[in-house]
N, C-alpha and C positions, 0 to 999 in steps of 0.2 A: 741788649743788642750790642754787637761788637762794633768797634770803630771801623771806618772804611779802610779797606786794604791799602788804598793809596796813601793814607796817613802813615801807616806802619812802614810801608815800602819806602816812602820818601825819607822817613826818619832813619831807616836802616842804611839807605844809600848815602845819606849825609854823614853818617858816623864814620869815624876813623879809628883803627885800633891803637893809635898813638896814645890815646887816653882811655884805657880799658875800663876804668871804673871811677865813679864819683863817690863822694862821701855817702855812706848809708845805703849803698846799693848791694853790698855783698853780705852773704851769710856764710858761715863756716861749713865744712863738710859735716861736722857733728850736728849742727843745727838743721841742715838739709836732711840728714838721715833721720833725725827725730821727727821732723815735720812730715816726712814721707811715711814713716812708721805709724804716726798718729792720724794719718789721713787728713792732715791740715793743709797740704800743698800737693801740687802736681809738679814733678820734676821733669823738665823737658830738655832732652839732649839735642843740641843743635849741630853736632859733628856730622861729617860726611858718612855715607854708607859704609865704606871700608873701615872707618874708625869704630863705628857702632858694632860692626860684626866682629871685630877683634876683641872687644871687651866693653862692658857697660854696667851700669848700676841696675840691679833688678828692680822692676816696677816703674821704670822711666818710660816716658813717651819719647819717640824719636821723630823729630822734624828738622831736616837739614836747614841751616841758616838761610840759604838761598830760596827755600820754599816757605819760610816762616810767615811772611806777609800774606801769602795766598791761603795759608791754613789758619789765619787768626780767628776766623769765624768758628773754627772747631774747638777753640780753647775757651773755657768758661771765664767770664769776667768777674764772677763772684767768688772765685777760688784763688788762693795765692799760687803764683807760678814761680818756680825756681828753675832758672836756666843753667845748663852746664855744658861745658865743652872740654877740650883737653887741658888748657891752662888757665882759662878764665877771660880771655879777651873777647872771643865771639859771644860768650854768654853775657858779658857785660853790655855789649852792643845791643843784644836782644832785650835784656832787662830795661835798658834805658829807653829803647823804642817803645816797648810795651807800657812802661810807666807813663811815657808821654801820651799814650793813647788811653790812659785811664785804668790800666790793670794794676793789681798789687803784684809787682814783678821784682824779682831778685836774681842775683848772679851768685853761683857757688864759687867762693874764693879758691883759687888754685886749681879749679877744674878737677877732672877725673884723675889727673896725675897726683894731686894732693890727696884726694880720696884714697887712692891706692897706696900711696906712700905712707899714709897713716894707718894702714892695715885693714881698711874696710874692704868688704868683699865685692868682687865684680864677677859677672857671668859672661860667657859660659865658664865652666870650670877650666882653669888654665888660661883664662882670658888675659889679654895684655892691653896696655894703653898704647895705641898706635900713634906713630908720628904723624904730624899734619904737614 
């Protein structure tokens, strides 16, 4: 059973991007790519719709950060979740909130920008990393 939406919502509201990640909450894009390929994790992109449409990692779920708390029941608690955004601040907030609610949650360090800068593919063909 998923935690109450109010717990996740309150945690997200209380978070501030001034401290985007704590020790041990980040995975590298390489680790995220491997976990996704192995089926060991679900990658959740928390960027806004226009960012998602510009370019994304194939195989990711898309739930905007502002809708994440209301969609928490849709995410499995028994599967590792790796959150991603453009640079890592929003995904770190999401990972911290979901960890606090009992999920095995992580943030992809450097976000989609680092993923792309390291030469990993994004879709659609010719996709870009949109500014936020």
